[in-house]
VMD Tcl script that builds the backbone (N, CA, C; Angstrom):
set m [mol new atoms 513]
animate dup $m
set s [atomselect $m all]
$s set {name element resname resid chain x y z} {
  {N N MET 1 A -21.086 32.542 3.960}
  {CA C MET 1 A -19.613 32.111 3.372}
  {C C MET 1 A -19.766 31.449 2.486}
  {N N THR 2 A -18.848 31.718 1.165}
  {CA C THR 2 A -18.934 30.894 0.329}
  {C C THR 2 A -18.420 29.551 0.859}
  {N N SER 3 A -18.786 28.225 0.289}
  {CA C SER 3 A -17.904 27.229 0.569}
  {C C SER 3 A -18.043 25.863 -0.456}
  {N N HIS 4 A -17.040 25.512 -1.090}
  {CA C HIS 4 A -16.824 24.345 -1.942}
  {C C HIS 4 A -16.196 23.064 -1.324}
  {N N HIS 5 A -16.096 21.950 -2.558}
  {CA C HIS 5 A -15.300 21.176 -1.803}
  {C C HIS 5 A -14.683 20.745 -3.443}
  {N N LEU 6 A -13.622 20.472 -2.807}
  {CA C LEU 6 A -12.411 20.215 -3.629}
  {C C LEU 6 A -12.005 18.391 -3.393}
  {N N ILE 7 A -11.634 18.122 -4.537}
  {CA C ILE 7 A -11.277 16.156 -4.365}
  {C C ILE 7 A -9.862 16.190 -5.263}
  {N N LEU 8 A -8.888 16.029 -5.045}
  {CA C LEU 8 A -7.879 15.818 -5.436}
  {C C LEU 8 A -7.418 14.084 -5.599}
  {N N VAL 9 A -7.557 13.386 -6.547}
  {CA C VAL 9 A -7.179 12.309 -6.700}
  {C C VAL 9 A -5.622 11.749 -7.700}
  {N N ARG 10 A -4.860 11.346 -7.054}
  {CA C ARG 10 A -4.162 10.592 -8.486}
  {C C ARG 10 A -4.433 9.412 -8.858}
  {N N HIS 11 A -4.039 9.193 -10.299}
  {CA C HIS 11 A -4.730 8.405 -11.065}
  {C C HIS 11 A -4.241 7.337 -10.570}
  {N N ALA 12 A -5.377 6.235 -10.975}
  {CA C ALA 12 A -4.841 4.387 -10.671}
  {C C ALA 12 A -3.802 3.975 -10.963}
  {N N GLN 13 A -3.500 2.811 -10.892}
  {CA C GLN 13 A -2.129 2.449 -10.869}
  {C C GLN 13 A -2.086 2.152 -12.436}
  {N N ALA 14 A -1.259 2.665 -12.745}
  {CA C ALA 14 A -0.398 2.336 -14.370}
  {C C ALA 14 A 0.327 1.792 -14.953}
  {N N SER 15 A 0.659 1.079 -15.523}
  {CA C SER 15 A 1.759 0.226 -16.191}
  {C C SER 15 A 2.856 0.646 -16.508}
  {N N PRO 16 A 4.320 0.044 -16.077}
  {CA C PRO 16 A 5.366 0.590 -16.011}
  {C C PRO 16 A 5.755 1.442 -16.672}
  {N N GLU 17 A 6.612 2.462 -17.098}
  {CA C GLU 17 A 6.938 3.236 -17.976}
  {C C GLU 17 A 8.006 2.010 -19.088}
  {N N LEU 18 A 7.589 1.803 -20.441}
  {CA C LEU 18 A 8.623 1.174 -21.160}
  {C C LEU 18 A 10.021 1.845 -21.607}
  {N N PHE 19 A 10.993 1.141 -22.342}
  {CA C PHE 19 A 12.307 1.903 -22.585}
  {C C PHE 19 A 11.795 2.418 -24.295}
  {N N GLY 20 A 11.430 3.474 -24.617}
  {CA C GLY 20 A 11.358 3.813 -25.597}
  {C C GLY 20 A 10.023 4.313 -25.825}
  {N N GLY 21 A 8.701 3.883 -24.855}
  {CA C GLY 21 A 7.860 4.058 -24.846}
  {C C GLY 21 A 7.090 5.885 -24.547}
  {N N VAL 22 A 6.200 5.834 -24.645}
  {CA C VAL 22 A 5.698 7.088 -24.359}
  {C C VAL 22 A 4.953 7.242 -23.394}
  {N N ASP 23 A 5.280 8.123 -22.224}
  {CA C ASP 23 A 4.778 8.238 -21.227}
  {C C ASP 23 A 3.431 8.519 -20.786}
  {N N ARG 24 A 2.529 9.549 -21.789}
  {CA C ARG 24 A 1.054 9.967 -21.923}
  {C C ARG 24 A 0.255 8.760 -22.151}
  {N N GLU 25 A 1.116 7.680 -23.008}
  {CA C GLU 25 A 0.189 6.493 -23.648}
  {C C GLU 25 A -0.074 5.686 -22.289}
  {N N ARG 26 A 0.934 5.413 -21.097}
  {CA C ARG 26 A 0.615 4.533 -20.363}
  {C C ARG 26 A -1.008 4.115 -20.000}
  {N N ALA 27 A -1.114 2.850 -20.115}
  {CA C ALA 27 A -2.544 2.769 -19.688}
  {C C ALA 27 A -2.348 2.053 -18.520}
  {N N LEU 28 A -3.671 2.053 -17.551}
  {CA C LEU 28 A -3.914 1.631 -16.373}
  {C C LEU 28 A -3.521 -0.261 -16.241}
  {N N THR 29 A -2.886 -0.217 -15.005}
  {CA C THR 29 A -3.243 -1.986 -14.972}
  {C C THR 29 A -4.640 -2.901 -14.372}
  {N N PRO 30 A -4.483 -3.612 -15.173}
  {CA C PRO 30 A -6.115 -4.691 -14.573}
  {C C PRO 30 A -6.064 -4.230 -13.188}
  {N N GLN 31 A -5.202 -3.897 -11.963}
  {CA C GLN 31 A -5.506 -3.443 -10.671}
  {C C GLN 31 A -5.982 -2.084 -10.813}
  {N N GLY 32 A -5.261 -1.312 -11.541}
  {CA C GLY 32 A -5.415 -0.189 -11.772}
  {C C GLY 32 A -6.807 0.351 -12.299}
  {N N GLU 33 A -7.594 -0.700 -12.873}
  {CA C GLU 33 A -8.983 -0.691 -13.455}
  {C C GLU 33 A -9.962 -0.673 -12.040}
  {N N ILE 34 A -9.222 -1.951 -11.660}
  {CA C ILE 34 A -10.643 -2.133 -10.088}
  {C C ILE 34 A -10.554 -0.785 -9.325}
  {N N ASP 35 A -9.533 -0.791 -9.166}
  {CA C ASP 35 A -9.588 0.797 -8.334}
  {C C ASP 35 A -9.849 2.150 -8.560}
  {N N ALA 36 A -9.846 2.180 -10.058}
  {CA C ALA 36 A -10.437 3.597 -10.312}
  {C C ALA 36 A -11.695 3.419 -10.144}
  {N N GLN 37 A -12.452 2.107 -10.204}
  {CA C GLN 37 A -13.718 1.683 -10.060}
  {C C GLN 37 A -14.220 1.875 -8.570}
  {N N THR 38 A -12.821 1.464 -7.544}
  {CA C THR 38 A -13.647 1.305 -6.226}
  {C C THR 38 A -13.101 2.579 -5.735}
  {N N ILE 39 A -12.609 3.657 -5.920}
  {CA C ILE 39 A -12.426 5.129 -5.684}
  {C C ILE 39 A -13.558 5.585 -6.499}
  {N N GLY 40 A -13.987 5.709 -7.472}
  {CA C GLY 40 A -15.301 6.191 -8.053}
  {C C GLY 40 A -16.699 5.908 -6.707}
  {N N ALA 41 A -16.792 4.228 -6.581}
  {CA C ALA 41 A -17.606 3.646 -5.770}
  {C C ALA 41 A -17.441 4.660 -4.030}
  {N N LYS 42 A -16.602 4.952 -3.904}
  {CA C LYS 42 A -15.893 5.396 -2.784}
  {C C LYS 42 A -16.173 6.949 -2.759}
  {N N LEU 43 A -16.070 7.539 -3.646}
  {CA C LEU 43 A -16.737 9.312 -4.187}
  {C C LEU 43 A -17.833 9.300 -3.733}
  {N N ALA 44 A -18.950 8.409 -4.375}
  {CA C ALA 44 A -20.487 8.488 -4.693}
  {C C ALA 44 A -21.116 8.261 -3.001}
  {N N SER 45 A -20.094 7.756 -2.843}
  {CA C SER 45 A -20.775 7.378 -0.991}
  {C C SER 45 A -20.425 8.287 0.145}
  {N N VAL 46 A -19.743 9.408 -0.271}
  {CA C VAL 46 A -19.162 10.320 0.768}
  {C C VAL 46 A -20.147 11.626 1.173}
  {N N GLY 47 A -21.500 11.304 0.536}
  {CA C GLY 47 A -22.082 12.356 0.933}
  {C C GLY 47 A -22.191 13.747 0.334}
  {N N ILE 48 A -21.637 13.907 -0.745}
  {CA C ILE 48 A -21.358 15.182 -1.284}
  {C C ILE 48 A -22.567 14.987 -2.448}
  {N N ASP 49 A -23.216 16.496 -2.465}
  {CA C ASP 49 A -24.226 16.071 -4.073}
  {C C ASP 49 A -23.253 16.547 -4.756}
  {N N PHE 50 A -23.008 15.664 -6.424}
  {CA C PHE 50 A -22.293 15.845 -7.280}
  {C C PHE 50 A -22.791 16.531 -8.180}
  {N N SER 51 A -24.249 16.877 -8.011}
  {CA C SER 51 A -25.107 17.309 -9.385}
  {C C SER 51 A -24.199 18.533 -10.093}
  {N N GLY 52 A -24.050 18.787 -11.255}
  {CA C GLY 52 A -23.317 19.836 -11.722}
  {C C GLY 52 A -21.894 20.038 -11.427}
  {N N ALA 53 A -21.401 18.692 -10.946}
  {CA C ALA 53 A -19.966 18.808 -10.371}
  {C C ALA 53 A -18.936 18.846 -11.536}
  {N N HIS 54 A -17.698 19.411 -11.476}
  {CA C HIS 54 A -17.064 19.410 -12.793}
  {C C HIS 54 A -15.696 18.306 -12.521}
  {N N LEU 55 A -15.308 17.424 -13.218}
  {CA C LEU 55 A -14.625 16.701 -12.915}
  {C C LEU 55 A -13.006 16.826 -14.341}
  {N N TRP 56 A -12.168 17.355 -13.871}
  {CA C TRP 56 A -11.078 17.873 -14.468}
  {C C TRP 56 A -9.627 16.864 -14.248}
  {N N HIS 57 A -9.147 16.408 -15.509}
  {CA C HIS 57 A -8.001 15.745 -15.598}
  {C C HIS 57 A -7.020 15.727 -16.654}
  {N N SER 58 A -6.517 15.041 -16.526}
  {CA C SER 58 A -4.780 15.291 -17.452}
  {C C SER 58 A -5.815 14.515 -18.349}
  {N N THR 59 A -4.991 14.291 -19.791}
  {CA C THR 59 A -5.225 13.562 -21.118}
  {C C THR 59 A -3.931 12.429 -21.146}
  {N N ALA 60 A -3.574 12.846 -20.099}
  {CA C ALA 60 A -2.411 11.154 -20.330}
  {C C ALA 60 A -3.631 10.258 -20.147}
  {N N ARG 61 A -3.429 9.243 -21.049}
  {CA C ARG 61 A -4.226 8.025 -21.300}
  {C C ARG 61 A -4.848 7.105 -19.386}
  {N N ARG 62 A -3.457 7.655 -18.630}
  {CA C ARG 62 A -3.985 6.829 -17.581}
  {C C ARG 62 A -5.500 7.185 -16.605}
  {N N THR 63 A -4.797 8.906 -16.400}
  {CA C THR 63 A -5.594 9.595 -16.053}
  {C C THR 63 A -7.171 9.547 -16.464}
  {N N THR 64 A -7.182 9.687 -17.875}
  {CA C THR 64 A -8.238 9.619 -18.509}
  {C C THR 64 A -9.284 8.203 -18.511}
  {N N GLN 65 A -8.287 7.511 -17.822}
  {CA C GLN 65 A -9.278 6.365 -17.975}
  {C C GLN 65 A -9.484 6.377 -16.515}
  {N N THR 66 A -9.048 6.463 -15.640}
  {CA C THR 66 A -9.169 6.730 -14.275}
  {C C THR 66 A -10.497 7.283 -13.924}
  {N N ALA 67 A -10.547 8.719 -15.126}
  {CA C ALA 67 A -11.552 9.657 -14.834}
  {C C ALA 67 A -13.124 8.973 -15.607}
  {N N LEU 68 A -12.400 8.382 -16.313}
  {CA C LEU 68 A -14.193 7.736 -16.981}
  {C C LEU 68 A -14.426 6.678 -15.934}
  {N N ALA 69 A -13.700 5.819 -15.209}
  {CA C ALA 69 A -14.061 5.167 -14.082}
  {C C ALA 69 A -14.772 5.712 -13.188}
  {N N VAL 70 A -14.189 6.918 -12.557}
  {CA C VAL 70 A -15.147 8.212 -11.631}
  {C C VAL 70 A -16.196 7.704 -12.134}
  {N N THR 71 A -16.123 8.523 -12.787}
  {CA C THR 71 A -17.265 9.422 -13.454}
  {C C THR 71 A -18.508 8.128 -13.822}
  {N N GLU 72 A -18.360 6.716 -13.892}
  {CA C GLU 72 A -19.494 5.829 -13.940}
  {C C GLU 72 A -19.787 6.016 -12.567}
  {N N HIS 73 A -19.366 6.712 -11.733}
  {CA C HIS 73 A -20.524 6.435 -10.138}
  {C C HIS 73 A -20.976 7.740 -9.685}
  {N N LEU 74 A -20.815 8.694 -10.654}
  {CA C LEU 74 A -21.415 10.246 -10.750}
  {C C LEU 74 A -22.635 10.189 -11.291}
  {N N PRO 75 A -22.992 11.754 -11.120}
  {CA C PRO 75 A -24.471 11.872 -11.958}
  {C C PRO 75 A -24.301 12.272 -13.286}
  {N N ALA 76 A -24.858 12.095 -14.071}
  {CA C ALA 76 A -24.678 12.607 -15.450}
  {C C ALA 76 A -24.545 13.936 -15.568}
  {N N SER 77 A -24.979 14.927 -14.481}
  {CA C SER 77 A -25.048 15.701 -14.718}
  {C C SER 77 A -23.280 16.274 -14.660}
  {N N CYS 78 A -22.590 15.573 -14.203}
  {CA C CYS 78 A -21.082 16.114 -14.012}
  {C C CYS 78 A -20.228 16.555 -15.160}
  {N N VAL 79 A -19.832 17.454 -15.405}
  {CA C VAL 79 A -18.974 17.797 -16.149}
  {C C VAL 79 A -17.347 17.454 -16.043}
  {N N VAL 80 A -17.211 16.699 -18.033}
  {CA C VAL 80 A -15.656 16.366 -17.514}
  {C C VAL 80 A -15.197 16.850 -18.648}
  {N N LEU 81 A -13.794 17.365 -18.374}
  {CA C LEU 81 A -13.162 17.745 -19.064}
  {C C LEU 81 A -11.584 17.750 -18.857}
  {N N GLY 82 A -11.075 16.939 -20.095}
  {CA C GLY 82 A -9.770 17.027 -20.010}
  {C C GLY 82 A -8.566 17.859 -20.152}
  {N N LEU 83 A -7.699 18.169 -19.565}
  {CA C LEU 83 A -6.939 19.231 -20.124}
  {C C LEU 83 A -5.478 18.957 -20.087}
  {N N ASP 84 A -4.644 19.479 -20.899}
  {CA C ASP 84 A -3.510 18.770 -20.915}
  {C C ASP 84 A -2.234 19.766 -19.942}
  {N N ALA 85 A -2.482 20.401 -19.657}
  {CA C ALA 85 A -1.977 21.374 -18.662}
  {C C ALA 85 A -1.828 20.662 -17.349}
  {N N LEU 86 A -3.044 19.379 -17.191}
  {CA C LEU 86 A -2.559 18.900 -15.772}
  {C C LEU 86 A -1.543 17.821 -15.925}
  {N N TYR 87 A -1.016 17.296 -16.956}
  {CA C TYR 87 A -0.188 16.819 -17.076}
  {C C TYR 87 A 0.909 17.187 -16.863}
  {N N ASP 88 A 1.745 18.468 -17.115}
  {CA C ASP 88 A 2.858 18.881 -16.449}
  {C C ASP 88 A 2.398 20.009 -15.089}
  {N N LEU 89 A 1.565 20.360 -14.651}
  {CA C LEU 89 A 1.466 21.212 -13.518}
  {C C LEU 89 A 2.433 20.638 -12.243}
  {N N ASP 90 A 2.979 21.780 -11.571}
  {CA C ASP 90 A 3.423 21.451 -10.508}
  {C C ASP 90 A 2.202 22.077 -9.394}
  {N N LEU 91 A 2.473 21.765 -7.983}
  {CA C LEU 91 A 1.859 22.506 -6.815}
  {C C LEU 91 A 1.527 24.006 -7.455}
  {N N TYR 92 A 2.321 24.667 -7.686}
  {CA C TYR 92 A 1.644 26.200 -7.493}
  {C C TYR 92 A 1.042 26.357 -9.146}
  {N N GLY 93 A 1.319 25.320 -9.943}
  {CA C GLY 93 A 0.257 25.610 -10.733}
  {C C GLY 93 A -0.906 25.098 -10.896}
  {N N ILE 94 A -1.039 24.032 -9.996}
  {CA C ILE 94 A -2.626 23.191 -9.866}
  {C C ILE 94 A -3.131 24.523 -8.632}
  {N N LEU 95 A -2.284 25.223 -7.696}
  {CA C LEU 95 A -3.015 25.938 -7.280}
  {C C LEU 95 A -3.793 27.512 -7.986}
  {N N GLU 96 A -2.595 27.933 -8.535}
  {CA C GLU 96 A -2.998 28.484 -9.898}
  {C C GLU 96 A -4.490 28.290 -10.679}
  {N N LEU 97 A -4.457 27.614 -11.034}
  {CA C LEU 97 A -6.159 26.497 -12.051}
  {C C LEU 97 A -6.852 26.659 -10.603}
  {N N LEU 98 A -6.898 26.234 -9.375}
  {CA C LEU 98 A -7.719 26.241 -8.819}
  {C C LEU 98 A -8.177 27.676 -8.486}
  {N N ARG 99 A -7.308 28.504 -8.170}
  {CA C ARG 99 A -7.534 30.165 -7.633}
  {C C ARG 99 A -8.197 30.788 -8.823}
  {N N GLU 100 A -8.050 30.326 -9.844}
  {CA C GLU 100 A -8.543 30.887 -10.862}
  {C C GLU 100 A -10.191 30.031 -11.793}
  {N N THR 101 A -10.838 29.237 -11.070}
  {CA C THR 101 A -11.875 28.306 -11.318}
  {C C THR 101 A -12.898 29.427 -10.687}
  {N N PRO 102 A -14.344 29.083 -11.512}
  {CA C PRO 102 A -15.267 29.961 -11.456}
  {C C PRO 102 A -15.900 30.056 -10.007}
  {N N GLN 103 A -16.699 30.840 -9.862}
  {CA C GLN 103 A -17.006 30.911 -8.048}
  {C C GLN 103 A -18.159 30.174 -8.354}
  {N N SER 104 A -19.069 29.849 -9.293}
  {CA C SER 104 A -20.381 29.203 -9.505}
  {C C SER 104 A -19.959 27.933 -9.390}
  {N N LEU 105 A -18.861 27.543 -9.661}
  {CA C LEU 105 A -18.408 25.828 -9.462}
  {C C LEU 105 A -18.377 25.790 -7.743}
  {N N GLY 106 A -19.354 24.634 -7.486}
  {CA C GLY 106 A -19.292 24.589 -5.888}
  {C C GLY 106 A -18.473 22.794 -5.716}
  {N N THR 107 A -18.718 21.831 -6.486}
  {CA C THR 107 A -17.873 20.831 -6.260}
  {C C THR 107 A -16.856 20.834 -7.685}
  {N N LEU 108 A -15.099 20.565 -7.538}
  {CA C LEU 108 A -14.663 20.175 -8.322}
  {C C LEU 108 A -13.436 18.765 -7.961}
  {N N ILE 109 A -13.697 18.004 -9.021}
  {CA C ILE 109 A -12.608 17.180 -8.697}
  {C C ILE 109 A -11.332 16.914 -9.774}
  {N N ILE 110 A -10.016 17.100 -9.289}
  {CA C ILE 110 A -9.103 17.156 -10.339}
  {C C ILE 110 A -8.567 15.467 -10.167}
  {N N ILE 111 A -8.232 15.116 -10.983}
  {CA C ILE 111 A -7.314 13.783 -11.268}
  {C C ILE 111 A -6.248 14.219 -12.142}
  {N N GLY 112 A -5.060 13.939 -11.198}
  {CA C GLY 112 A -3.716 14.164 -12.079}
  {C C GLY 112 A -2.621 13.406 -11.558}
  {N N HIS 113 A -1.463 13.723 -11.689}
  {CA C HIS 113 A -0.426 12.775 -11.290}
  {C C HIS 113 A 0.472 13.248 -9.902}
  {N N ASN 114 A 1.398 12.190 -9.731}
  {CA C ASN 114 A 2.368 12.904 -8.230}
  {C C ASN 114 A 3.801 13.319 -9.261}
  {N N PRO 115 A 4.493 13.865 -8.625}
  {CA C PRO 115 A 3.984 14.368 -6.982}
  {C C PRO 115 A 2.915 15.606 -6.954}
  {N N ALA 116 A 2.539 16.272 -8.100}
  {CA C ALA 116 A 1.937 17.533 -7.704}
  {C C ALA 116 A 0.455 17.460 -6.795}
  {N N ILE 117 A -0.328 15.829 -7.196}
  {CA C ILE 117 A -0.923 16.234 -6.506}
  {C C ILE 117 A -0.976 15.691 -5.134}
  {N N ALA 118 A 0.073 14.749 -4.749}
  {CA C ALA 118 A 0.436 14.876 -3.401}
  {C C ALA 118 A 0.967 15.726 -2.381}
  {N N GLU 119 A 1.539 16.659 -3.554}
  {CA C GLU 119 A 2.161 17.925 -2.941}
  {C C GLU 119 A 1.366 19.087 -2.480}
  {N N THR 120 A 0.239 19.105 -3.307}
  {CA C THR 120 A -1.464 20.088 -3.236}
  {C C THR 120 A -1.562 19.791 -2.028}
  {N N CYS 121 A -2.243 18.365 -1.957}
  {CA C CYS 121 A -2.580 17.637 -1.200}
  {C C CYS 121 A -1.997 18.340 0.488}
  {N N ARG 122 A -0.770 18.107 0.480}
  {CA C ARG 122 A -0.289 18.076 1.880}
  {C C ARG 122 A 0.023 19.740 2.053}
  {N N HIS 123 A -0.123 20.352 1.031}
  {CA C HIS 123 A -0.119 21.601 1.546}
  {C C HIS 123 A -1.055 22.425 1.716}
  {N N LEU 124 A -2.356 22.060 1.452}
  {CA C LEU 124 A -3.558 22.145 1.805}
  {C C LEU 124 A -3.909 21.804 2.762}
  {N N ALA 125 A -3.618 20.671 3.849}
  {CA C ALA 125 A -3.562 19.994 4.756}
  {C C ALA 125 A -2.722 20.646 6.118}
  {N N SER 126 A -1.843 21.317 5.587}
  {CA C SER 126 A -0.649 21.882 6.422}
  {C C SER 126 A -1.317 22.726 7.917}
  {N N ASP 127 A -2.232 23.142 7.472}
  {CA C ASP 127 A -2.703 23.319 9.167}
  {C C ASP 127 A -2.893 22.580 10.111}
  {N N ALA 128 A -3.589 21.159 9.493}
  {CA C ALA 128 A -4.055 20.252 10.138}
  {C C ALA 128 A -2.964 19.091 10.312}
  {N N ILE 129 A -1.460 19.332 10.349}
  {CA C ILE 129 A -0.858 17.959 10.081}
  {C C ILE 129 A -0.993 17.507 11.519}
  {N N ASP 130 A -1.291 18.111 12.909}
  {CA C ASP 130 A -1.260 17.167 13.722}
  {C C ASP 130 A -2.508 16.211 14.122}
  {N N GLY 131 A -3.423 16.100 13.131}
  {CA C GLY 131 A -4.781 15.434 12.888}
  {C C GLY 131 A -4.005 13.964 12.294}
  {N N PRO 132 A -4.988 12.998 12.671}
  {CA C PRO 132 A -4.843 11.756 12.471}
  {C C PRO 132 A -5.054 11.144 10.338}
  {N N ILE 133 A -6.115 12.719 9.952}
  {CA C ILE 133 A -6.239 12.161 8.730}
  {C C ILE 133 A -4.976 12.846 7.830}
  {N N ALA 134 A -4.142 13.900 8.705}
  {CA C ALA 134 A -3.316 14.273 8.073}
  {C C ALA 134 A -1.887 13.660 8.361}
  {N N ARG 135 A -1.562 12.791 9.528}
  {CA C ARG 135 A -0.625 12.017 9.367}
  {C C ARG 135 A -0.687 11.298 8.433}
  {N N GLU 136 A -1.947 10.678 8.075}
  {CA C GLU 136 A -2.448 9.657 7.379}
  {C C GLU 136 A -1.666 9.909 5.675}
  {N N LEU 137 A -2.271 10.955 5.388}
  {CA C LEU 137 A -1.677 11.467 4.057}
  {C C LEU 137 A -0.050 11.864 4.305}
  {N N MET 138 A 0.558 12.238 5.039}
  {CA C MET 138 A 1.973 12.320 5.106}
  {C C MET 138 A 2.475 11.135 4.739}
  {N N GLN 139 A 2.174 9.903 5.028}
  {CA C GLN 139 A 2.691 8.466 4.769}
  {C C GLN 139 A 2.794 8.606 3.580}
  {N N GLY 140 A 2.040 8.512 2.828}
  {CA C GLY 140 A 2.053 8.098 1.492}
  {C C GLY 140 A 1.120 8.680 0.736}
  {N N TYR 141 A 1.005 8.638 -1.141}
  {CA C TYR 141 A 0.191 8.837 -1.815}
  {C C TYR 141 A -0.163 7.646 -2.877}
  {N N GLU 142 A -0.096 7.094 -2.522}
  {CA C GLU 142 A -0.041 5.965 -3.783}
  {C C GLU 142 A -1.437 5.808 -4.597}
  {N N PRO 143 A -0.965 5.350 -5.954}
  {CA C PRO 143 A -2.094 5.392 -7.026}
  {C C PRO 143 A -3.862 5.268 -6.372}
  {N N GLY 144 A -4.352 6.090 -7.047}
  {CA C GLY 144 A -6.063 5.970 -7.189}
  {C C GLY 144 A -6.509 6.494 -5.450}
  {N N THR 145 A -5.168 7.179 -4.652}
  {CA C THR 145 A -5.869 8.134 -3.272}
  {C C THR 145 A -6.737 9.270 -3.828}
  {N N ALA 146 A -7.883 9.469 -2.922}
  {CA C ALA 146 A -8.773 10.789 -3.354}
  {C C ALA 146 A -8.210 11.190 -1.809}
  {N N THR 147 A -8.310 12.728 -1.769}
  {CA C THR 147 A -8.347 13.571 -0.716}
  {C C THR 147 A -9.698 14.721 -0.883}
  {N N LEU 148 A -10.363 14.630 -0.089}
  {CA C LEU 148 A -11.413 15.739 0.324}
  {C C LEU 148 A -11.381 17.129 0.524}
  {N N PHE 149 A -11.182 17.820 0.453}
  {CA C PHE 149 A -11.351 19.320 1.151}
  {C C PHE 149 A -12.539 20.147 1.006}
  {N N ASN 150 A -12.963 20.925 2.167}
  {CA C ASN 150 A -14.089 21.915 2.146}
  {C C ASN 150 A -13.399 22.859 2.110}
  {N N VAL 151 A -13.676 23.903 1.741}
  {CA C VAL 151 A -12.935 25.003 1.189}
  {C C VAL 151 A -13.774 26.498 1.379}
  {N N ALA 152 A -13.486 26.873 2.709}
  {CA C ALA 152 A -14.470 27.878 2.999}
  {C C ALA 152 A -13.947 29.137 2.701}
  {N N SER 153 A -14.196 29.624 1.137}
  {CA C SER 153 A -13.718 30.841 1.114}
  {C C SER 153 A -14.279 30.543 -0.607}
  {N N ASP 154 A -14.209 31.697 -1.262}
  {CA C ASP 154 A -14.236 31.667 -2.668}
  {C C ASP 154 A -12.818 30.936 -3.241}
  {N N TRP 155 A -12.667 30.661 -4.902}
  {CA C TRP 155 A -11.830 29.655 -4.928}
  {C C TRP 155 A -10.331 30.450 -4.884}
  {N N ALA 156 A -10.760 31.731 -5.258}
  {CA C ALA 156 A -9.758 32.579 -5.493}
  {C C ALA 156 A -8.427 32.849 -3.998}
  {N N GLY 157 A -9.269 32.545 -3.240}
  {CA C GLY 157 A -9.385 32.471 -1.514}
  {C C GLY 157 A -8.402 31.179 -0.930}
  {N N LEU 158 A -8.653 30.036 -1.935}
  {CA C LEU 158 A -7.929 29.096 -1.434}
  {C C LEU 158 A -6.706 29.276 -0.797}
  {N N SER 159 A -6.511 28.421 0.399}
  {CA C SER 159 A -5.275 28.491 1.100}
  {C C SER 159 A -5.308 26.976 2.085}
  {N N PRO 160 A -4.377 26.930 2.695}
  {CA C PRO 160 A -4.008 26.379 3.990}
  {C C PRO 160 A -5.322 26.737 5.023}
  {N N ASN 161 A -5.152 28.137 5.377}
  {CA C ASN 161 A -6.170 28.939 5.950}
  {C C ASN 161 A -7.865 28.466 5.884}
  {N N THR 162 A -8.139 28.243 4.455}
  {CA C THR 162 A -9.764 27.911 4.086}
  {C C THR 162 A -9.620 26.618 3.517}
  {N N ALA 163 A -9.011 25.736 3.728}
  {CA C ALA 163 A -9.190 24.660 3.339}
  {C C ALA 163 A -8.935 23.606 4.524}
  {N N THR 164 A -10.565 23.011 4.741}
  {CA C THR 164 A -10.263 22.002 5.787}
  {C C THR 164 A -10.276 20.409 5.263}
  {N N LEU 165 A -9.156 19.533 5.570}
  {CA C LEU 165 A -8.880 18.250 5.214}
  {C C LEU 165 A -10.313 17.554 5.956}
  {N N GLY 166 A -10.943 17.200 4.998}
  {CA C GLY 166 A -12.101 15.748 5.102}
  {C C GLY 166 A -11.568 14.809 5.671}
  {N N THR 167 A -11.375 13.996 4.327}
  {CA C THR 167 A -10.746 12.501 4.102}
  {C C THR 167 A -10.037 12.572 3.462}
  {N N VAL 168 A -9.362 11.001 3.423}
  {CA C VAL 168 A -8.365 10.325 2.679}
  {C C VAL 168 A -9.450 8.754 2.148}
  {N N LEU 169 A -9.202 8.962 1.079}
  {CA C LEU 169 A -10.264 7.236 0.161}
  {C C LEU 169 A -9.277 7.046 -0.246}
  {N N ARG 170 A -8.715 5.688 -0.172}
  {CA C ARG 170 A -7.924 4.628 -0.762}
  {C C ARG 170 A -8.424 3.681 -1.539}
  {N N PRO 171 A -7.766 3.085 -2.449}
  {CA C PRO 171 A -8.951 2.090 -3.013}
  {C C PRO 171 A -8.875 0.886 -2.393}
}
mol reanalyze $m
mol bondsrecalc $m
mol representation Tube
mol addrep $m
């Protein structure tokens, strides 16, 4: 049976939106920069072989900064790709993107925005709702949070039935 690793990450803490400012240009706060490094270090220590993994991120400044910090802790063979569409995708858009992922890709990290990232995590974890990790997930999804899933199917078959909630990492 095919098995994949999926890691969904909300970008780290960003500066508040300024009146007349452009949301896509919001940068990480100093705490957000620290948190992005922390979550990268925690991901690197979870026991997954990230060689050849893909990291896809929204092209908004704060997600790009988070992705750069995380990749400092991953092997150089990790493929990093900015996707404009991740800025606006909702739960269903993210699920569609995931289901179209090439089968040869074993590990995928997506760094995006709320509410879509949190909603996707909650949807995929819905079969484990009574477990302690899932209960923690339902309490909130702060900036810099990462959720790990094992997917016991091909990407096209991704669903709450095939995704097993591994752990929730917070900075």
